[in-house]
C-alpha positions in Angstrom: -84.2 122.2 119.6 -87.7 122.2 118.7 -90.2 124.0 116.4 -88.1 126.4 114.0 -85.0 126.8 116.3 -84.4 123.5 115.0 -83.5 125.5 111.5 -81.2 127.6 112.7 -78.0 125.5 112.7 -78.9 124.4 108.9 -79.2 128.2 108.3 -76.0 129.1 110.1 -74.0 126.6 108.1 -75.5 128.0 104.8 -74.6 131.4 105.9 -71.0 130.7 106.7 -70.2 129.0 103.2 -69.0 131.6 101.0 -68.6 134.3 103.3 -67.0 136.6 100.6 -69.7 136.1 98.4 -72.8 136.6 101.4 -71.0 140.1 102.6 -71.2 141.5 99.0 -74.5 140.3 98.6 -76.0 141.5 102.0 -73.9 145.0 101.3 -76.3 145.4 98.1 -78.9 145.1 100.2 -77.8 147.8 102.8 -77.6 150.0 100.1 -80.7 149.6 98.6 -82.8 150.3 101.9 -80.4 152.7 102.9 -81.1 155.0 99.7 -85.3 153.7 100.6 -84.9 155.1 103.8 -83.4 158.2 103.0 -86.0 159.1 99.7 -88.7 158.4 102.3 -86.8 161.1 104.6 -86.6 163.3 101.9 -90.5 162.4 101.2 -91.6 162.7 104.6 -89.9 166.7 105.0 -91.4 167.7 101.6 -94.9 166.5 102.3 -95.1 166.6 106.6 -96.9 170.5 105.8 -99.4 168.7 103.8 -100.2 166.4 106.5 -100.6 168.3 109.5 -102.1 170.9 107.8 -105.4 172.5 109.4 -109.0 171.4 107.4 -110.6 174.4 108.7 -108.2 177.0 107.6 -107.3 179.0 104.5 -104.3 181.2 103.5 -104.7 184.2 101.3 -101.9 185.3 99.2 -101.2 187.9 96.1 -102.8 186.7 93.1 -99.7 187.0 91.2 -97.0 185.7 93.4 -96.6 184.4 97.2 -93.7 186.5 97.4 -95.8 189.9 97.1 -97.1 191.4 100.1 -100.8 192.3 100.4 -102.4 195.4 102.2 -102.9 194.9 106.0 -105.8 196.7 105.5 -107.1 193.5 104.2 -106.7 191.6 107.5 -109.7 193.6 109.1 -112.1 193.2 106.3 -111.3 189.5 106.2 -112.0 189.3 109.8 -115.8 190.5 109.5 -116.9 188.0 107.4 -119.5 185.8 109.1 -117.9 182.7 108.6 -114.3 183.6 110.2 -113.8 182.6 113.3 -110.5 184.1 113.2 -107.7 185.7 110.8 -104.4 186.7 111.1 -101.4 187.2 109.1 -97.7 185.8 108.2 -95.0 187.8 106.9 -91.3 186.3 106.1 -88.3 187.6 108.2 -85.6 185.7 106.5 -83.3 185.5 109.3 -80.2 183.7 110.5 -78.2 183.6 114.0 -74.5 184.3 113.8 -74.1 182.2 110.3 -75.3 183.4 107.4 -75.3 180.3 105.4 -77.3 178.8 107.6 -81.1 180.3 107.3 -83.6 180.2 109.9 -87.3 180.1 109.2 -88.8 183.2 111.0 -91.6 184.7 110.7 -93.2 187.9 112.1 -97.4 187.1 112.8 -100.0 189.3 114.9 -100.7 188.6 118.5 -104.0 186.3 118.1 -101.8 184.1 115.3 -101.9 181.1 118.0 -105.6 180.9 118.2 -105.8 180.0 114.7 -103.1 177.1 115.7 -104.5 175.1 118.7 -101.8 172.5 117.9 -98.9 174.7 118.8 -98.9 174.6 122.7 -97.5 177.2 124.5 -97.9 178.0 127.7 -100.7 180.6 129.1 -98.1 182.7 131.2 -95.5 182.9 128.2 -97.9 183.5 125.6 -99.3 186.4 127.6 -95.9 187.7 128.1 -95.0 187.2 124.4 -98.1 189.2 123.6 -97.3 192.3 126.1 -93.5 192.6 124.6 -93.3 193.5 120.8 -89.5 192.2 120.9 -90.1 189.0 122.0 -90.1 185.8 120.5 -91.4 182.4 120.6 -89.0 179.7 119.9 -89.5 175.9 118.6 -88.0 173.3 120.4 -85.6 171.8 118.5 -83.7 175.4 117.5 -83.8 176.3 121.1 -82.1 172.9 121.8 -79.6 173.4 118.8 -78.4 177.0 119.8 -78.7 176.2 123.5 -81.2 178.9 124.2 -83.8 179.5 127.0 -86.7 181.7 128.1 -85.2 185.4 128.8 -82.5 185.0 126.6 -82.1 188.1 124.2 -80.7 186.6 120.6 -79.4 188.8 118.1 -81.2 187.8 114.7 -80.5 189.1 111.3 -82.2 189.4 108.4 -81.1 189.0 104.9 -84.7 190.6 103.4 -85.0 193.7 105.7 -83.2 197.0 107.0 -83.6 198.8 109.9 -85.0 202.5 109.5 -82.1 203.2 112.6 -79.3 201.3 110.3 -78.6 198.6 112.9 -77.9 195.2 111.4 -79.4 193.2 114.7 -83.0 192.5 115.6 -82.4 191.5 119.1 -85.7 189.6 120.5 -86.0 188.2 123.8 -87.0 184.7 124.1 -90.4 185.0 126.0 -91.9 180.9 125.3 -90.8 177.5 123.9 -93.9 176.0 121.8 -94.4 172.1 121.8 -95.8 170.8 118.7 -96.3 167.1 118.3 -96.6 167.3 114.5 -95.1 170.0 112.7 -91.8 172.2 112.6 -89.8 172.3 115.4 -87.6 174.9 114.3 -89.9 178.1 113.9 -89.5 181.4 115.5 -92.6 183.8 115.7 -92.0 187.5 115.8 -94.6 190.3 116.4 -95.7 191.7 113.5 -95.2 195.3 114.6 -91.7 194.7 115.7 -91.1 194.1 112.1 -93.2 196.4 110.7 -92.3 200.0 112.7 -88.5 199.2 112.2 -88.1 197.7 108.6 -87.2 201.0 106.1 -89.8 199.6 102.9 -93.0 197.9 102.3 -94.6 199.8 105.5 -97.8 197.9 106.5 -97.8 195.4 104.0 -98.2 191.3 105.1 -97.2 188.4 103.6 -100.2 186.0 103.9 -103.6 186.3 105.7 -104.5 183.2 107.4 -108.1 182.2 108.3 -109.7 180.2 111.0 -113.1 178.8 109.9 -116.4 178.1 112.2 -117.3 175.2 109.2 -114.6 173.8 107.7 -117.1 172.6 104.7 -117.5 176.1 104.1 -113.8 176.6 103.0 -114.5 176.7 99.2 -117.2 179.6 99.5 -115.4 181.6 102.2 -112.2 181.5 99.9 -114.1 182.5 96.6 -115.7 185.5 98.8 -112.3 186.7 100.1 -110.9 186.9 96.6 -114.4 188.7 95.1 -114.1 191.1 98.1 -110.6 192.2 96.6 -111.2 191.4 93.0 -110.4 194.4 90.7 -107.9 195.8 93.3 -103.9 196.3 92.5 -103.5 193.5 94.9 -106.1 190.7 94.4 -105.9 187.6 96.3 -105.7 183.6 95.4 -107.3 181.9 98.3 -107.1 178.5 99.1 -106.9 175.5 101.7 -103.6 175.6 103.9 -103.8 171.9 102.8 -103.7 172.9 99.0 -101.0 175.5 99.6 -98.5 172.9 101.6 -98.9 170.8 98.7 -98.3 173.4 95.8 -95.0 173.8 97.6 -94.2 169.9 97.5 -94.9 170.0 93.9 -93.0 172.5 93.1 -90.3 169.6 92.9 -92.4 167.4 91.3 -94.5 164.0 92.3 -92.2 163.2 95.5 -94.0 159.6 95.5 -93.8 159.0 91.8 -89.8 160.0 92.1 -89.4 157.9 95.2 -91.2 154.9 93.7 -89.2 154.9 89.9 -85.7 155.3 92.1 -86.7 152.5 94.4 -88.3 150.2 92.0 -85.0 150.3 90.0 -82.6 149.8 93.0 -85.0 146.9 94.7 -85.0 145.2 91.2 -80.7 145.4 91.0 -81.1 143.9 94.7 -83.3 141.2 93.8 -81.3 140.2 91.0 -78.0 140.0 93.1 -79.5 138.1 96.2 -81.3 135.8 93.5 -78.4 134.8 91.9 -76.3 134.3 95.1 -79.5 132.1 96.3 -79.2 130.2 92.9 -75.2 129.5 93.3 -76.0 128.2 97.0 -78.4 125.9 96.0 -76.1 124.7 93.1 -73.3 124.1 95.3 -75.6 122.5 97.8 -76.7 119.7 95.4 -75.4 116.8 97.9 -76.2 118.0 101.1 -79.8 119.1 99.6 -80.4 115.2 98.7 -78.8 114.0 102.2 -81.2 116.0 103.8 -84.4 114.2 101.7 -82.4 110.9 102.3 -82.6 111.7 106.1 -86.2 112.2 105.9 -86.6 116.1 105.2 -89.4 116.6 103.1 -90.2 118.9 99.9 -92.1 121.2 101.8 -88.9 121.2 104.4 -86.5 121.6 102.1 -88.2 124.8 99.9 -89.0 126.3 103.4 -85.4 126.1 104.3 -84.3 127.8 101.5 -86.7 130.3 101.6 -85.9 131.1 105.0 -82.1 131.7 104.0 -83.1 134.2 101.4 -85.7 136.1 103.8 -82.7 135.9 106.4 -80.1 137.5 104.0 -82.4 140.0 103.2 -83.6 140.8 106.7 -80.0 141.4 107.9 -79.1 143.4 105.3 -82.4 145.6 105.1 -82.6 146.2 108.8 -79.2 147.4 108.9 -79.3 149.6 105.6 -82.9 151.5 107.7 -81.0 151.7 110.7 -78.0 153.7 108.5 -81.0 155.5 107.0 -82.3 156.7 110.6 -78.7 157.3 111.8 -77.7 159.6 108.6 -81.2 161.3 108.5 -80.1 162.6 112.4 -77.0 163.3 111.8 -78.0 165.8 109.1 -81.4 166.9 110.0 -79.8 169.9 112.0 -78.2 171.2 108.6 -81.5 170.8 107.0 -84.0 172.6 109.7 -83.9 175.3 107.6 -85.5 174.1 104.6 -86.7 170.2 105.4 -87.3 170.9 108.9 -89.1 167.2 109.2 -85.9 165.2 107.9 -86.5 161.5 109.6 -87.5 158.3 108.4 -90.9 158.0 109.8 -92.4 154.9 111.2 -94.6 154.0 108.4 -91.2 153.6 105.8 -89.6 151.3 108.3 -92.8 149.1 108.6 -93.0 149.1 104.8 -89.4 148.2 104.4 -89.7 145.2 106.8 -92.6 144.4 104.5 -90.4 145.0 101.1 -87.8 142.7 102.9 -90.2 139.8 103.3 -91.0 140.0 99.6 -88.2 140.2 97.9 -86.6 137.7 100.6 -89.2 135.4 99.2 -89.4 136.4 95.6 -85.1 135.7 95.5 -85.3 132.7 97.4 -88.7 131.2 95.3 -87.0 129.7 91.8 -84.0 128.1 93.9 -86.2 126.8 96.3 -88.2 125.6 93.8 -85.7 123.7 92.1 -84.2 122.1 95.5 -87.6 121.0 96.3 -88.0 118.8 93.3 -84.5 118.0 93.2 -84.1 113.9 93.1 -82.3 112.2 95.8 -80.7 109.7 92.9 -79.4 112.5 90.6 -78.3 114.5 92.8 -75.8 111.9 94.6 -74.9 111.1 91.0 -74.2 114.3 90.2 -71.8 114.9 93.2 
């Protein structure tokens, strides 16, 4: 063997010396990076809406609370503004399918809603079919796969918010299309606003939010102020913000996700660093005679330093990669049950890259002091100690 491969037998011999201690060390690293991956999945789920929010879209809500409705007449007035390319409404349906404990993301929208969201791809023929049938629905690919729904199926949705005037508990809708979206929530169901409005018993002709798409994204603040001024001093005043600001406000309701992630991960990684550093220090102390023999055989100080650092990095990589793999598997396993509240619960690719970077840094940090001690080892002193 030549090059870096000649180090493998030495690294392997170091690994097999105290297997139980090594197993506990790796286990601590696995737990640390498992927690790191799961926290990243939570952060990704809570901030995914912020990252994909459109720069050219505004959202107008009730000034007092986002759960209070607005008159549908507001929509027509907003559409008349010169800087507005299009406007649509979004209303929460609060639906579930079969199991009331599993809430679904169901929204009632206007027929032109998808003109405002070009990133949501719906086949033209299916979109036209949906627009022509008030009792039709467009569903996301993930929720369709979960329940085995196909285009043409009739599904009996139920709502925990709205009751029908005819007393029926079910809201049967026909699946007209399954949309595609590269980034975003794949579990949403879109109904017709008219389908909801005509059948419900209360809040007639009310909408939840007004979604505005601008001709010029740079005009967002000015248009938002114009919309709010239009309905100032009315019984239902509005608060208009960019779509990104609204998405960020939802994420901020549970605190600064980035700060929480940083605090928890720092504490866990610090504990892991102490365990790994202690393991490497004990290993170097126990192998003092062997390291002296290696120096006697011609290994230079730099080679001894690289050997000990390599062991520390290798231990960290083995445990870290296993932890991230477990985090990805765990996130994938629980994602379906969290889809209604955390639709993008997954370990993102950048978390994996960041995790590998942390492994290298922590491995070097854990092995640096023992490696320096091994490098400075005097052959005569070490052999006499043996």
